[in-house]
C-alpha positions in Angstrom: -21.2 -8.8 -25.5 -20.0 -10.8 -22.3 -16.3 -11.3 -21.1 -15.1 -14.8 -20.5 -13.9 -15.5 -17.2 -10.4 -16.4 -16.9 -8.9 -18.7 -14.1 -7.0 -17.0 -11.8 -3.6 -18.8 -11.5 -2.8 -20.3 -8.0 0.8 -21.0 -6.4 1.2 -23.9 -5.0 4.3 -26.2 -3.4 7.5 -24.5 -3.4 6.6 -21.5 -5.2 3.9 -20.5 -2.9 6.3 -21.0 0.1 8.8 -18.6 -1.5 6.1 -16.2 -2.4 4.9 -16.0 1.4 8.4 -16.1 3.0 9.4 -12.9 0.5 6.2 -11.2 1.2 6.9 -11.3 4.8 10.4 -10.1 4.4 9.1 -7.2 2.2 6.5 -6.4 5.0 9.0 -6.6 7.8 11.6 -4.1 5.5 9.1 -1.6 4.6 9.9 2.0 5.2 8.1 4.6 7.2 6.7 7.9 5.6 6.8 11.2 7.5 3.8 13.4 6.7 4.9 16.0 9.0 5.7 18.8 6.5 2.3 18.2 4.5 0.5 18.1 7.8 2.1 21.5 8.8 1.1 23.0 5.1 -2.3 21.8 5.6 -2.9 23.4 8.8 -1.6 26.6 7.4 -3.9 26.2 4.4 -7.0 25.6 7.0 -5.8 28.1 9.3 -5.4 31.0 6.6 -9.4 29.8 5.4 -10.6 30.1 9.2 -11.6 26.4 9.2 -9.3 25.6 12.0 
């Protein structure tokens, strides 16, 4: 049974400009994740398994 192809909504005009502006702002404000603790744990596991 075939599924119908639905149209993808497209932003235009002021809505598109607002979306891009907010997306850029969110990209600039994104946080950084510190994985140093997880890396330390992974290295300990690999060392114990004689893989490092």
